[in-house]
C-alpha positions in Angstrom: 143.2 117.2 96.6 141.4 117.1 99.9 138.0 117.9 98.2 138.6 115.1 95.7 139.5 112.6 98.5 136.4 113.7 100.4 134.2 113.1 97.4 135.7 109.6 96.8 135.2 108.7 100.4 131.6 110.0 100.3 130.8 108.0 97.1 132.4 104.9 98.7 130.2 105.3 101.8 127.1 105.8 99.7 127.8 102.8 97.5 128.5 100.6 100.5 125.2 101.8 102.2 123.3 101.2 98.9 124.6 97.7 98.7 123.8 97.2 102.4 120.2 98.1 101.7 120.0 96.2 98.4 121.4 92.9 99.4 118.5 91.8 101.6 116.0 92.5 98.8 118.3 90.6 96.4 118.4 87.6 98.8 114.7 87.5 99.1 114.1 87.9 95.3 116.7 85.4 94.1 116.0 82.8 96.7 112.3 82.8 95.9 113.4 81.0 92.7 115.6 78.6 94.5 114.8 74.9 94.8 113.2 74.0 98.2 115.9 71.3 98.9 118.7 73.9 98.5 116.9 76.3 100.9 116.5 73.5 103.5 120.1 72.3 103.3 122.2 75.4 102.4 119.9 78.2 103.5 119.6 81.6 101.8 122.4 82.4 99.4 123.4 85.3 97.1 123.2 82.9 94.2 121.5 79.6 94.7 122.9 76.5 93.0 119.6 75.2 91.7 116.6 77.2 90.6 112.9 76.2 90.6 109.5 77.8 90.0 107.7 75.5 92.4 107.0 78.3 94.9 105.4 80.6 92.4 103.5 77.7 90.8 102.2 76.7 94.2 101.2 80.3 95.0 99.5 81.0 91.7 97.8 77.6 91.3 94.4 78.8 92.5 92.0 81.6 91.5 91.9 83.1 94.9 95.3 84.8 94.6 94.2 86.7 91.5 90.8 87.5 93.0 92.4 88.9 96.2 94.9 90.8 94.1 92.1 92.5 92.2 90.3 93.4 95.5 93.5 94.8 96.9 94.2 96.9 93.8 90.6 98.1 93.7 90.6 99.0 97.4 94.0 100.7 97.1 93.0 102.8 94.1 89.6 103.8 95.4 90.7 104.3 99.0 93.8 106.4 98.0 91.8 108.6 95.6 88.9 109.2 98.0 91.3 109.5 101.0 93.5 112.1 99.3 90.4 114.1 98.2 88.8 114.1 101.6 92.0 114.7 103.5 93.2 117.5 101.2 89.8 119.3 101.3 89.6 118.9 105.1 93.1 120.2 105.6 92.4 123.2 103.4 89.4 124.0 105.6 91.6 123.8 108.7 94.2 126.1 107.2 91.8 128.7 105.8 91.8 131.9 107.8 88.2 132.7 107.2 86.8 129.4 108.6 85.2 130.4 111.9 85.6 127.2 113.9 88.8 125.9 112.4 90.7 125.9 115.8 87.9 123.7 117.3 88.0 121.3 114.4 91.8 121.2 114.6 91.6 120.3 118.3 89.0 117.6 117.7 91.2 116.2 114.9 94.3 116.2 117.1 92.3 114.5 119.9 91.5 111.5 117.7 95.3 111.0 117.4 95.6 110.6 121.1 92.3 108.8 122.1 90.2 106.3 120.2 86.7 104.8 120.8 88.2 101.3 121.2 87.7 98.1 119.3 84.1 97.5 120.5 82.8 100.9 119.5 84.7 100.8 116.2 83.2 97.4 115.3 79.7 98.4 116.3 79.9 101.5 114.1 81.1 99.7 111.0 79.2 96.4 111.3 76.0 97.2 113.3 75.2 100.8 112.5 76.6 101.3 109.0 76.0 97.6 108.0 79.2 97.4 106.0 80.2 93.9 107.0 81.4 91.8 104.0 81.6 94.8 101.8 84.5 96.7 100.2 83.4 99.9 101.9 84.4 98.3 105.2 88.0 98.2 103.8 87.9 101.8 102.5 85.8 104.0 104.8 87.7 103.7 108.1 90.9 105.1 106.6 89.5 107.9 104.5 90.6 110.6 106.9 94.0 110.3 108.7 94.6 113.1 111.2 98.4 112.9 110.8 98.2 113.2 107.0 95.7 116.1 107.4 98.2 118.0 109.5 100.9 117.4 107.0 98.8 119.1 104.4 97.7 121.9 106.8 101.4 122.8 107.4 102.0 122.9 103.7 98.9 125.0 102.9 100.0 127.6 105.6 103.2 128.2 103.7 101.3 129.3 100.6 100.6 133.0 100.2 97.1 133.9 101.3 97.0 136.6 98.7 96.2 133.9 96.1 92.9 133.3 97.8 92.2 137.0 98.1 93.0 137.7 94.5 90.8 134.8 93.3 87.9 135.9 95.6 88.1 139.4 94.2 87.8 138.0 90.7 84.6 136.1 91.7 86.0 132.6 92.2 84.3 130.4 94.8 86.0 128.1 97.3 85.8 125.0 95.1 87.3 126.7 92.1 90.1 128.2 94.3 90.9 124.8 95.8 90.9 122.6 92.7 92.2 125.1 90.2 94.8 127.0 92.2 95.7 125.3 95.5 95.7 121.7 94.3 98.2 122.2 91.4 100.8 124.0 93.5 100.4 121.4 96.3 101.3 118.4 94.3 104.5 117.6 96.3 102.6 117.3 99.5 99.6 115.6 97.9 101.9 113.0 96.3 103.6 112.3 99.6 100.2 111.8 101.3 99.0 109.7 98.3 102.0 107.3 98.8 101.2 107.0 102.5 97.6 106.2 101.8 98.5 103.7 99.1 100.9 101.9 101.4 98.3 101.9 104.2 95.6 100.4 102.0 97.9 97.9 100.3 99.4 96.5 103.4 96.2 96.5 105.5 94.9 93.2 106.8 93.3 94.3 110.1 90.0 95.6 108.6 89.5 92.4 106.7 90.1 90.4 109.8 87.4 92.3 111.6 84.7 92.7 108.9 85.2 90.2 106.1 83.9 86.7 106.6 83.5 85.8 102.9 86.7 84.3 101.7 86.1 85.5 98.2 86.3 89.1 99.3 89.6 88.7 101.2 92.3 91.2 100.2 95.7 90.1 99.3 97.4 90.5 102.7 94.7 88.6 104.6 94.6 85.9 102.0 98.3 85.4 102.3 98.1 85.3 106.1 95.6 82.5 105.9 97.7 80.8 103.2 100.8 80.8 105.3 98.8 79.4 108.2 97.5 76.6 106.0 100.9 76.1 104.5 102.4 75.5 107.9 99.7 72.9 108.7 100.4 71.1 105.4 104.1 71.1 106.0 103.6 69.6 109.4 101.2 67.0 108.1 103.4 66.0 105.1 106.5 65.9 107.3 105.0 63.8 110.1 102.6 61.5 108.1 104.2 59.2 105.5 100.9 58.4 103.8 100.7 62.1 102.6 102.8 62.6 99.6 102.7 66.3 99.5 105.7 68.5 98.8 105.2 71.9 100.2 107.8 74.6 99.3 107.5 76.3 102.6 110.6 78.5 102.6 110.3 79.4 98.9 106.6 80.3 99.4 107.5 82.7 102.1 110.0 84.5 99.8 107.7 84.4 96.8 104.9 85.9 98.9 107.1 88.9 99.8 108.0 89.5 96.2 104.4 89.3 95.1 103.1 91.7 97.7 105.8 94.4 97.5 106.1 94.3 93.7 103.5 96.9 92.7 104.6 99.4 95.3 108.2 99.1 94.2 107.1 99.8 90.6 104.9 102.8 91.5 107.4 104.6 93.7 109.8 105.7 90.9 107.0 107.7 89.2 106.3 109.8 92.3 109.8 109.8 93.8 110.6 113.5 92.9 107.3 114.6 94.5 107.9 112.4 97.5 111.3 113.9 98.1 109.9 117.4 97.9 107.0 116.5 100.2 109.4 115.2 102.9 111.2 118.6 103.0 108.0 120.5 103.8 108.8 123.3 106.2 112.5 122.6 106.3 113.4 126.0 104.9 111.6 129.2 106.1 111.9 132.7 104.7 
């Protein structure tokens, strides 16, 4: 009886917590379809009294949104793929027992987590020395190797039995074969976790485009939305203070619609890698 009562109580707490987490997303989603007048008078509601697609029509009225969406998807896919390959290979090198200077490289990698070259040095490297300004490589290259993600993979690689490497070496396999045909398949939980982190980093990034992208046609989604919201506030001010402008700007609805548009792809991708992500979060939690 006590166990059943405990299970009922636990399920009730979990359901309440799930609703507590879900309600904010629901409010954002459902009110993005609400009429602007309802949002201005009644505020955000669980079920608005009047629905409208004005916010989405205003957001998707131009071509730049779709162009920026394509750039962000391209940068996210290319950056995540290259970043995972580079980070996984580099972490394997740091964890390999026979690499002579792996401790020195580990120290240098850890040092970059504590100290940076600063904004001036970073800008000069990308814009002046590598000449990557107004190019997609400026949005991809700086994030290819993340020290924190590398150490996550290093900690996972060190839990794998080193006898796998020795047996493969005895059979005549080289390091590339060992890494891609043996280490990579059994490291999918950790690699999937790092892949999700990289995808979120590239998808949500606007800082690199602020520094290195001047051509508005090459702006990624986050930076385009940042400029859109700035222009939207100006339009709302002008239309609200000048009677000769007959412009209706769905300011509140646009803000909610932008959130739905930006987080949509990540929400749809997460269920496919959820089981790997959960395994990756428990790396090193059980020893022996």
